[in-house]
Biopython code that builds the backbone (N, CA, C, O; Angstrom):
import numpy as np
from Bio.PDB.StructureBuilder import StructureBuilder

atoms = [
    (1, "UNK", "N", (-33.815, 7.740, -41.529)),
    (1, "UNK", "CA", (-34.396, 8.997, -41.926)),
    (1, "UNK", "C", (-34.778, 8.903, -43.400)),
    (1, "UNK", "O", (-33.958, 8.524, -44.237)),
    (2, "UNK", "N", (-35.986, 9.238, -43.702)),
    (2, "UNK", "CA", (-36.454, 9.203, -45.082)),
    (2, "UNK", "C", (-36.087, 10.507, -45.784)),
    (2, "UNK", "O", (-36.310, 11.599, -45.262)),
    (3, "UNK", "N", (-35.522, 10.365, -46.978)),
    (3, "UNK", "CA", (-35.117, 11.547, -47.730)),
    (3, "UNK", "C", (-35.684, 11.506, -49.140)),
    (3, "UNK", "O", (-36.089, 10.457, -49.641)),
    (4, "UNK", "N", (-35.700, 12.653, -49.752)),
    (4, "UNK", "CA", (-36.080, 12.792, -51.148)),
    (4, "UNK", "C", (-35.118, 13.786, -51.776)),
    (4, "UNK", "O", (-35.051, 14.939, -51.348)),
    (5, "UNK", "N", (-34.378, 13.357, -52.781)),
    (5, "UNK", "CA", (-33.355, 14.182, -53.420)),
    (5, "UNK", "C", (-32.304, 14.667, -52.431)),
    (5, "UNK", "O", (-31.782, 15.772, -52.575)),
    (6, "UNK", "N", (-31.986, 13.839, -51.416)),
    (6, "UNK", "CA", (-30.958, 14.185, -50.448)),
    (6, "UNK", "C", (-31.414, 15.121, -49.342)),
    (6, "UNK", "O", (-30.592, 15.551, -48.532)),
    (7, "UNK", "N", (-32.702, 15.450, -49.283)),
    (7, "UNK", "CA", (-33.238, 16.347, -48.253)),
    (7, "UNK", "C", (-34.312, 15.589, -47.484)),
    (7, "UNK", "O", (-35.194, 14.971, -48.081)),
    (8, "UNK", "N", (-34.234, 15.640, -46.144)),
    (8, "UNK", "CA", (-35.217, 14.913, -45.337)),
    (8, "UNK", "C", (-36.592, 15.577, -45.451)),
    (8, "UNK", "O", (-36.702, 16.753, -45.798)),
    (9, "UNK", "N", (-37.628, 14.806, -45.155)),
    (9, "UNK", "CA", (-38.995, 15.309, -45.297)),
    (9, "UNK", "C", (-39.298, 16.445, -44.326)),
    (9, "UNK", "O", (-40.099, 17.325, -44.641)),
    (10, "UNK", "N", (-38.667, 16.439, -43.142)),
    (10, "UNK", "CA", (-38.880, 17.524, -42.185)),
    (10, "UNK", "C", (-38.355, 18.840, -42.747)),
    (10, "UNK", "O", (-38.992, 19.882, -42.595)),
    (11, "UNK", "N", (-37.185, 18.791, -43.401)),
    (11, "UNK", "CA", (-36.617, 20.002, -43.999)),
    (11, "UNK", "C", (-37.456, 20.466, -45.192)),
    (11, "UNK", "O", (-37.619, 21.668, -45.402)),
    (12, "UNK", "N", (-37.986, 19.523, -45.971)),
    (12, "UNK", "CA", (-38.815, 19.897, -47.115)),
    (12, "UNK", "C", (-40.098, 20.587, -46.674)),
    (12, "UNK", "O", (-40.582, 21.493, -47.354)),
    (13, "UNK", "N", (-40.653, 20.165, -45.538)),
    (13, "UNK", "CA", (-41.898, 20.772, -45.065)),
    (13, "UNK", "C", (-41.675, 22.155, -44.471)),
    (13, "UNK", "O", (-42.642, 22.875, -44.221)),
    (14, "UNK", "N", (-40.442, 22.536, -44.242)),
    (14, "UNK", "CA", (-40.132, 23.849, -43.663)),
    (14, "UNK", "C", (-39.747, 24.859, -44.749)),
    (14, "UNK", "O", (-39.008, 25.804, -44.471)),
    (15, "UNK", "N", (-40.224, 24.679, -45.947)),
    (15, "UNK", "CA", (-39.984, 25.595, -47.069)),
    (15, "UNK", "C", (-38.498, 25.811, -47.333)),
    (15, "UNK", "O", (-38.028, 26.947, -47.395)),
    (16, "UNK", "N", (-37.756, 24.702, -47.491)),
    (16, "UNK", "CA", (-36.330, 24.709, -47.815)),
    (16, "UNK", "C", (-35.460, 25.370, -46.747)),
    (16, "UNK", "O", (-34.300, 25.680, -47.019)),
    (17, "UNK", "N", (-35.981, 25.594, -45.549)),
    (17, "UNK", "CA", (-35.170, 26.072, -44.441)),
    (17, "UNK", "C", (-34.730, 24.823, -43.680)),
    (17, "UNK", "O", (-35.543, 24.186, -43.010)),
    (18, "UNK", "N", (-33.444, 24.472, -43.780)),
    (18, "UNK", "CA", (-32.959, 23.213, -43.257)),
    (18, "UNK", "C", (-33.120, 23.127, -41.744)),
    (18, "UNK", "O", (-32.736, 24.043, -41.017)),
    (19, "UNK", "N", (-33.687, 22.024, -41.277)),
    (19, "UNK", "CA", (-33.901, 21.804, -39.848)),
    (19, "UNK", "C", (-32.627, 21.261, -39.209)),
    (19, "UNK", "O", (-32.193, 21.760, -38.171)),
    (20, "UNK", "N", (-32.027, 20.244, -39.820)),
    (20, "UNK", "CA", (-30.776, 19.681, -39.328)),
    (20, "UNK", "C", (-29.643, 20.295, -40.136)),
    (20, "UNK", "O", (-29.387, 19.866, -41.261)),
    (21, "UNK", "N", (-28.966, 21.286, -39.585)),
    (21, "UNK", "CA", (-27.904, 21.953, -40.322)),
    (21, "UNK", "C", (-26.828, 22.441, -39.363)),
    (21, "UNK", "O", (-26.982, 22.370, -38.144)),
    (22, "UNK", "N", (-25.751, 22.931, -39.931)),
    (22, "UNK", "CA", (-24.650, 23.470, -39.131)),
    (22, "UNK", "C", (-25.069, 24.744, -38.414)),
    (22, "UNK", "O", (-24.651, 24.992, -37.283)),
    (23, "UNK", "N", (-25.887, 25.547, -39.068)),
    (23, "UNK", "CA", (-26.248, 26.853, -38.519)),
    (23, "UNK", "C", (-27.074, 26.757, -37.236)),
    (23, "UNK", "O", (-26.864, 27.548, -36.317)),
    (24, "UNK", "N", (-28.001, 25.814, -37.153)),
    (24, "UNK", "CA", (-28.835, 25.741, -35.950)),
    (24, "UNK", "C", (-28.302, 24.745, -34.928)),
    (24, "UNK", "O", (-28.971, 24.468, -33.932)),
    (25, "UNK", "N", (-27.097, 24.197, -35.160)),
    (25, "UNK", "CA", (-26.363, 23.354, -34.212)),
    (25, "UNK", "C", (-27.121, 22.100, -33.780)),
    (25, "UNK", "O", (-26.923, 21.624, -32.663)),
    (26, "UNK", "N", (-27.983, 21.557, -34.638)),
    (26, "UNK", "CA", (-28.666, 20.311, -34.328)),
    (26, "UNK", "C", (-27.857, 19.091, -34.727)),
    (26, "UNK", "O", (-28.165, 17.979, -34.298)),
    (27, "UNK", "N", (-26.822, 19.283, -35.545)),
    (27, "UNK", "CA", (-25.951, 18.182, -35.931)),
    (27, "UNK", "C", (-24.572, 18.391, -35.321)),
    (27, "UNK", "O", (-24.111, 19.523, -35.175)),
    (28, "UNK", "N", (-23.924, 17.294, -34.969)),
    (28, "UNK", "CA", (-22.555, 17.374, -34.483)),
    (28, "UNK", "C", (-21.647, 17.594, -35.679)),
    (28, "UNK", "O", (-21.552, 16.741, -36.561)),
    (29, "UNK", "N", (-20.979, 18.741, -35.707)),
    (29, "UNK", "CA", (-20.132, 19.092, -36.836)),
    (29, "UNK", "C", (-18.823, 19.687, -36.332)),
    (29, "UNK", "O", (-18.689, 20.025, -35.156)),
    (30, "UNK", "N", (-17.872, 19.805, -37.230)),
    (30, "UNK", "CA", (-16.612, 20.487, -36.950)),
    (30, "UNK", "C", (-16.112, 21.098, -38.239)),
    (30, "UNK", "O", (-16.493, 20.669, -39.328)),
    (31, "UNK", "N", (-15.253, 22.108, -38.116)),
    (31, "UNK", "CA", (-14.713, 22.793, -39.286)),
    (31, "UNK", "C", (-13.242, 22.477, -39.444)),
    (31, "UNK", "O", (-12.506, 22.362, -38.464)),
    (32, "UNK", "N", (-12.820, 22.338, -40.695)),
    (32, "UNK", "CA", (-11.411, 22.152, -40.981)),
    (32, "UNK", "C", (-10.722, 23.511, -41.006)),
    (32, "UNK", "O", (-11.367, 24.543, -40.823)),
    (33, "UNK", "N", (-9.420, 23.511, -41.233)),
    (33, "UNK", "CA", (-8.673, 24.769, -41.307)),
    (33, "UNK", "C", (-9.125, 25.612, -42.488)),
    (33, "UNK", "O", (-8.973, 26.834, -42.472)),
    (34, "UNK", "N", (-9.683, 24.967, -43.525)),
    (34, "UNK", "CA", (-10.157, 25.678, -44.715)),
    (34, "UNK", "C", (-11.619, 26.068, -44.609)),
    (34, "UNK", "O", (-12.234, 26.429, -45.612)),
    (35, "UNK", "N", (-12.204, 26.000, -43.381)),
    (35, "UNK", "CA", (-13.615, 26.321, -43.122)),
    (35, "UNK", "C", (-14.573, 25.419, -43.878)),
    (35, "UNK", "O", (-15.654, 25.856, -44.273)),
    (36, "UNK", "N", (-14.189, 24.165, -44.085)),
    (36, "UNK", "CA", (-15.076, 23.177, -44.680)),
    (36, "UNK", "C", (-15.785, 22.451, -43.542)),
    (36, "UNK", "O", (-15.131, 21.969, -42.617)),
    (37, "UNK", "N", (-17.100, 22.369, -43.596)),
    (37, "UNK", "CA", (-17.884, 21.735, -42.542)),
    (37, "UNK", "C", (-17.876, 20.229, -42.753)),
    (37, "UNK", "O", (-18.205, 19.749, -43.838)),
    (38, "UNK", "N", (-17.503, 19.484, -41.721)),
    (38, "UNK", "CA", (-17.465, 18.029, -41.771)),
    (38, "UNK", "C", (-18.489, 17.469, -40.793)),
    (38, "UNK", "O", (-18.652, 17.998, -39.693)),
    (39, "UNK", "N", (-19.175, 16.405, -41.185)),
    (39, "UNK", "CA", (-20.195, 15.781, -40.355)),
    (39, "UNK", "C", (-19.757, 14.436, -39.798)),
    (39, "UNK", "O", (-20.484, 13.827, -39.013)),
    (40, "UNK", "N", (-18.570, 13.960, -40.196)),
    (40, "UNK", "CA", (-18.084, 12.678, -39.707)),
    (40, "UNK", "C", (-17.151, 12.904, -38.523)),
    (40, "UNK", "O", (-16.521, 13.956, -38.407)),
    (41, "UNK", "N", (-17.071, 11.918, -37.656)),
    (41, "UNK", "CA", (-16.237, 12.007, -36.475)),
    (41, "UNK", "C", (-14.774, 11.805, -36.868)),
    (41, "UNK", "O", (-14.457, 10.951, -37.696)),
    (42, "UNK", "N", (-13.891, 12.596, -36.269)),
    (42, "UNK", "CA", (-12.466, 12.446, -36.527)),
    (42, "UNK", "C", (-12.002, 11.056, -36.125)),
    (42, "UNK", "O", (-12.509, 10.482, -35.161)),
    (43, "UNK", "N", (-11.043, 10.516, -36.858)),
    (43, "UNK", "CA", (-10.550, 9.177, -36.537)),
    (43, "UNK", "C", (-9.887, 9.136, -35.167)),
    (43, "UNK", "O", (-9.899, 8.092, -34.516)),
    (44, "UNK", "N", (-9.306, 10.254, -34.709)),
    (44, "UNK", "CA", (-8.678, 10.306, -33.390)),
    (44, "UNK", "C", (-9.711, 10.198, -32.269)),
    (44, "UNK", "O", (-9.384, 9.749, -31.171)),
    (45, "UNK", "N", (-10.943, 10.601, -32.533)),
    (45, "UNK", "CA", (-11.983, 10.591, -31.499)),
    (45, "UNK", "C", (-12.815, 9.311, -31.498)),
    (45, "UNK", "O", (-13.601, 9.097, -30.575)),
    (46, "UNK", "N", (-12.665, 8.467, -32.498)),
    (46, "UNK", "CA", (-13.494, 7.275, -32.599)),
    (46, "UNK", "C", (-13.133, 6.206, -31.580)),
    (46, "UNK", "O", (-13.969, 5.355, -31.275)),
    (47, "UNK", "N", (-11.922, 6.218, -31.046)),
    (47, "UNK", "CA", (-11.472, 5.154, -30.163)),
    (47, "UNK", "C", (-11.242, 5.626, -28.735)),
    (47, "UNK", "O", (-10.454, 5.021, -28.007)),
    (48, "UNK", "N", (-11.919, 6.700, -28.319)),
    (48, "UNK", "CA", (-11.759, 7.194, -26.955)),
    (48, "UNK", "C", (-12.492, 6.301, -25.962)),
    (48, "UNK", "O", (-13.520, 5.708, -26.289)),
    (49, "UNK", "N", (-11.956, 6.209, -24.753)),
    (49, "UNK", "CA", (-12.638, 5.483, -23.693)),
    (49, "UNK", "C", (-13.748, 6.368, -23.126)),
    (49, "UNK", "O", (-13.817, 7.558, -23.432)),
    (50, "UNK", "N", (-14.610, 5.785, -22.304)),
    (50, "UNK", "CA", (-15.694, 6.557, -21.703)),
    (50, "UNK", "C", (-15.154, 7.678, -20.831)),
    (50, "UNK", "O", (-15.695, 8.784, -20.850)),
    (51, "UNK", "N", (-14.104, 7.419, -20.071)),
    (51, "UNK", "CA", (-13.511, 8.451, -19.209)),
    (51, "UNK", "C", (-12.970, 9.613, -20.034)),
    (51, "UNK", "O", (-13.121, 10.769, -19.639)),
    (52, "UNK", "N", (-12.345, 9.328, -21.170)),
    (52, "UNK", "CA", (-11.819, 10.385, -22.027)),
    (52, "UNK", "C", (-12.950, 11.202, -22.647)),
    (52, "UNK", "O", (-12.833, 12.420, -22.781)),
    (53, "UNK", "N", (-14.041, 10.542, -23.025)),
    (53, "UNK", "CA", (-15.198, 11.268, -23.577)),
    (53, "UNK", "C", (-15.814, 12.187, -22.536)),
    (53, "UNK", "O", (-16.181, 13.320, -22.847)),
    (54, "UNK", "N", (-15.930, 11.706, -21.300)),
    (54, "UNK", "CA", (-16.493, 12.528, -20.224)),
    (54, "UNK", "C", (-15.597, 13.717, -19.909)),
    (54, "UNK", "O", (-16.088, 14.776, -19.519)),
    (55, "UNK", "N", (-14.291, 13.552, -20.073)),
    (55, "UNK", "CA", (-13.347, 14.616, -19.760)),
    (55, "UNK", "C", (-13.427, 15.765, -20.753)),
    (55, "UNK", "O", (-13.301, 16.924, -20.358)),
    (56, "UNK", "N", (-13.633, 15.472, -22.039)),
    (56, "UNK", "CA", (-13.572, 16.520, -23.056)),
    (56, "UNK", "C", (-14.937, 17.048, -23.478)),
    (56, "UNK", "O", (-15.002, 17.957, -24.306)),
    (57, "UNK", "N", (-16.030, 16.512, -22.939)),
    (57, "UNK", "CA", (-17.334, 17.003, -23.367)),
    (57, "UNK", "C", (-17.573, 18.422, -22.856)),
    (57, "UNK", "O", (-17.164, 18.761, -21.746)),
    (58, "UNK", "N", (-18.219, 19.228, -23.646)),
    (58, "UNK", "CA", (-18.464, 20.625, -23.291)),
    (58, "UNK", "C", (-19.623, 20.789, -22.324)),
    (58, "UNK", "O", (-19.652, 21.733, -21.534)),
    (59, "UNK", "N", (-20.573, 19.877, -22.386)),
    (59, "UNK", "CA", (-21.740, 19.936, -21.510)),
    (59, "UNK", "C", (-21.867, 18.600, -20.803)),
    (59, "UNK", "O", (-21.794, 17.542, -21.429)),
    (60, "UNK", "N", (-22.058, 18.659, -19.497)),
    (60, "UNK", "CA", (-22.228, 17.447, -18.709)),
    (60, "UNK", "C", (-23.678, 17.377, -18.227)),
    (60, "UNK", "O", (-24.063, 18.134, -17.336)),
    (61, "UNK", "N", (-24.491, 16.478, -18.801)),
    (61, "UNK", "CA", (-25.900, 16.410, -18.400)),
    (61, "UNK", "C", (-26.083, 15.582, -17.123)),
    (61, "UNK", "O", (-25.370, 14.605, -16.895)),
    (62, "UNK", "N", (-27.041, 15.989, -16.308)),
    (62, "UNK", "CA", (-27.426, 15.238, -15.118)),
    (62, "UNK", "C", (-28.888, 14.850, -15.289)),
    (62, "UNK", "O", (-29.772, 15.706, -15.276)),
    (63, "UNK", "N", (-29.136, 13.551, -15.450)),
    (63, "UNK", "CA", (-30.482, 13.034, -15.641)),
    (63, "UNK", "C", (-30.771, 12.068, -14.496)),
    (63, "UNK", "O", (-30.178, 10.990, -14.443)),
    (64, "UNK", "N", (-31.674, 12.431, -13.572)),
    (64, "UNK", "CA", (-31.993, 11.514, -12.478)),
    (64, "UNK", "C", (-32.808, 10.326, -12.981)),
    (64, "UNK", "O", (-33.935, 10.497, -13.446)),
    (65, "UNK", "N", (-32.243, 9.124, -12.890)),
    (65, "UNK", "CA", (-32.884, 7.909, -13.377)),
    (65, "UNK", "C", (-33.356, 7.083, -12.183)),
    (65, "UNK", "O", (-32.621, 6.902, -11.213)),
    (66, "UNK", "N", (-34.592, 6.585, -12.265)),
    (66, "UNK", "CA", (-35.136, 5.755, -11.192)),
    (66, "UNK", "C", (-35.600, 4.418, -11.773)),
    (66, "UNK", "O", (-35.912, 4.321, -12.960)),
    (67, "UNK", "N", (-35.640, 3.401, -10.931)),
    (67, "UNK", "CA", (-36.141, 2.087, -11.319)),
    (67, "UNK", "C", (-37.629, 2.060, -11.027)),
    (67, "UNK", "O", (-38.028, 2.264, -9.881)),
    (68, "UNK", "N", (-38.460, 1.813, -12.028)),
    (68, "UNK", "CA", (-39.912, 1.802, -11.832)),
    (68, "UNK", "C", (-40.355, 0.413, -11.388)),
    (68, "UNK", "O", (-40.798, 0.254, -10.251)),
    (69, "UNK", "N", (-40.250, -0.584, -12.238)),
    (69, "UNK", "CA", (-40.527, -1.971, -11.874)),
    (69, "UNK", "C", (-40.142, -2.871, -13.028)),
    (69, "UNK", "O", (-40.119, -2.442, -14.182)),
    (70, "UNK", "N", (-39.839, -4.127, -12.714)),
    (70, "UNK", "CA", (-39.512, -5.140, -13.721)),
    (70, "UNK", "C", (-38.416, -4.690, -14.689)),
    (70, "UNK", "O", (-38.480, -4.994, -15.880)),
    (71, "UNK", "N", (-37.427, -3.977, -14.193)),
    (71, "UNK", "CA", (-36.312, -3.545, -15.035)),
    (71, "UNK", "C", (-36.590, -2.331, -15.895)),
    (71, "UNK", "O", (-35.756, -1.964, -16.722)),
    (72, "UNK", "N", (-37.738, -1.701, -15.722)),
    (72, "UNK", "CA", (-38.079, -0.505, -16.492)),
    (72, "UNK", "C", (-37.512, 0.712, -15.773)),
    (72, "UNK", "O", (-37.693, 0.875, -14.567)),
    (73, "UNK", "N", (-36.825, 1.562, -16.529)),
    (73, "UNK", "CA", (-36.241, 2.771, -15.961)),
    (73, "UNK", "C", (-37.033, 3.988, -16.407)),
    (73, "UNK", "O", (-37.649, 3.986, -17.473)),
    (74, "UNK", "N", (-37.011, 5.015, -15.590)),
    (74, "UNK", "CA", (-37.676, 6.262, -15.918)),
    (74, "UNK", "C", (-36.901, 7.428, -15.334)),
    (74, "UNK", "O", (-35.909, 7.230, -14.633)),
    (75, "UNK", "N", (-37.341, 8.621, -15.614)),
    (75, "UNK", "CA", (-36.701, 9.804, -15.053)),
    (75, "UNK", "C", (-37.686, 10.531, -14.160)),
    (75, "UNK", "O", (-38.899, 10.470, -14.361)),
    (76, "UNK", "N", (-37.149, 11.209, -13.187)),
    (76, "UNK", "CA", (-37.975, 11.992, -12.272)),
    (76, "UNK", "C", (-37.241, 13.294, -11.986)),
    (76, "UNK", "O", (-36.018, 13.304, -11.845)),
    (77, "UNK", "N", (-37.970, 14.366, -11.901)),
    (77, "UNK", "CA", (-37.349, 15.645, -11.588)),
    (77, "UNK", "C", (-36.875, 16.365, -12.835)),
    (77, "UNK", "O", (-37.360, 16.143, -13.945)),
    (78, "UNK", "N", (-35.920, 17.225, -12.607)),
    (78, "UNK", "CA", (-35.415, 18.091, -13.675)),
    (78, "UNK", "C", (-34.146, 17.518, -14.278)),
    (78, "UNK", "O", (-33.351, 16.877, -13.592)),
    (79, "UNK", "N", (-33.966, 17.756, -15.566)),
    (79, "UNK", "CA", (-32.725, 17.416, -16.251)),
    (79, "UNK", "C", (-31.907, 18.699, -16.334)),
    (79, "UNK", "O", (-32.404, 19.732, -16.783)),
    (80, "UNK", "N", (-30.643, 18.628, -15.896)),
    (80, "UNK", "CA", (-29.797, 19.809, -15.833)),
    (80, "UNK", "C", (-28.544, 19.564, -16.665)),
    (80, "UNK", "O", (-27.992, 18.464, -16.655)),
    (81, "UNK", "N", (-28.096, 20.590, -17.384)),
    (81, "UNK", "CA", (-26.846, 20.509, -18.137)),
    (81, "UNK", "C", (-25.850, 21.491, -17.537)),
    (81, "UNK", "O", (-26.146, 22.677, -17.400)),
    (82, "UNK", "N", (-24.683, 21.000, -17.184)),
    (82, "UNK", "CA", (-23.624, 21.834, -16.630)),
    (82, "UNK", "C", (-22.563, 22.052, -17.691)),
    (82, "UNK", "O", (-22.018, 21.091, -18.234)),
    (83, "UNK", "N", (-22.265, 23.321, -17.993)),
    (83, "UNK", "CA", (-21.208, 23.626, -18.951)),
    (83, "UNK", "C", (-19.861, 23.418, -18.289)),
    (83, "UNK", "O", (-19.661, 23.807, -17.139)),
    (84, "UNK", "N", (-18.935, 22.805, -19.013)),
    (84, "UNK", "CA", (-17.607, 22.538, -18.510)),
    (84, "UNK", "C", (-16.604, 23.395, -19.273)),
    (84, "UNK", "O", (-16.658, 23.471, -20.500)),
    (85, "UNK", "N", (-15.703, 24.031, -18.564)),
    (85, "UNK", "CA", (-14.646, 24.817, -19.196)),
    (85, "UNK", "C", (-13.487, 23.867, -19.497)),
    (85, "UNK", "O", (-12.740, 23.483, -18.598)),
    (86, "UNK", "N", (-13.347, 23.492, -20.769)),
    (86, "UNK", "CA", (-12.308, 22.530, -21.155)),
    (86, "UNK", "C", (-11.161, 23.225, -21.872)),
    (86, "UNK", "O", (-10.350, 22.559, -22.516)),
    (87, "UNK", "N", (-11.073, 24.547, -21.776)),
    (87, "UNK", "CA", (-10.038, 25.293, -22.494)),
    (87, "UNK", "C", (-8.645, 24.953, -21.985)),
    (87, "UNK", "O", (-7.690, 24.970, -22.762)),
    (88, "UNK", "N", (-8.505, 24.644, -20.699)),
    (88, "UNK", "CA", (-7.170, 24.397, -20.145)),
    (88, "UNK", "C", (-6.768, 22.931, -20.198)),
    (88, "UNK", "O", (-5.643, 22.603, -19.823)),
    (89, "UNK", "N", (-7.635, 22.045, -20.645)),
    (89, "UNK", "CA", (-7.317, 20.620, -20.676)),
    (89, "UNK", "C", (-6.389, 20.328, -21.844)),
    (89, "UNK", "O", (-5.998, 19.179, -22.050)),
]
sb = StructureBuilder()
sb.init_structure("model")
sb.init_model(0)
sb.init_chain("A")
sb.init_seg("    ")
for serial, (resi, resn, name, xyz) in enumerate(atoms, 1):
    if name == "N":
        sb.init_residue(resn, " ", resi, " ")
    sb.init_atom(name, np.array(xyz, "f"), 0.0, 1.0, " ", f" {name:<3s}", serial, name[0])
structure = sb.get_structure()
């Protein structure tokens, strides 16, 4: 991503209204107990297996993938996201 003075060019073209920010939920973020916004992944989450990641994700996407030819993959149909209730896990 190309930046100028720490701000990406897409954000600069939007009249200082940040495109990738905590408010519009385009970046993966989390808050500490002191309400400090963090953009880095917790060390506890960096070493999860694929099964553990699938278990705790809030949204489970379904993307129908088809084989076109010569190892090329494509999608067909609709992409659907299913919300998962992970409150009791």
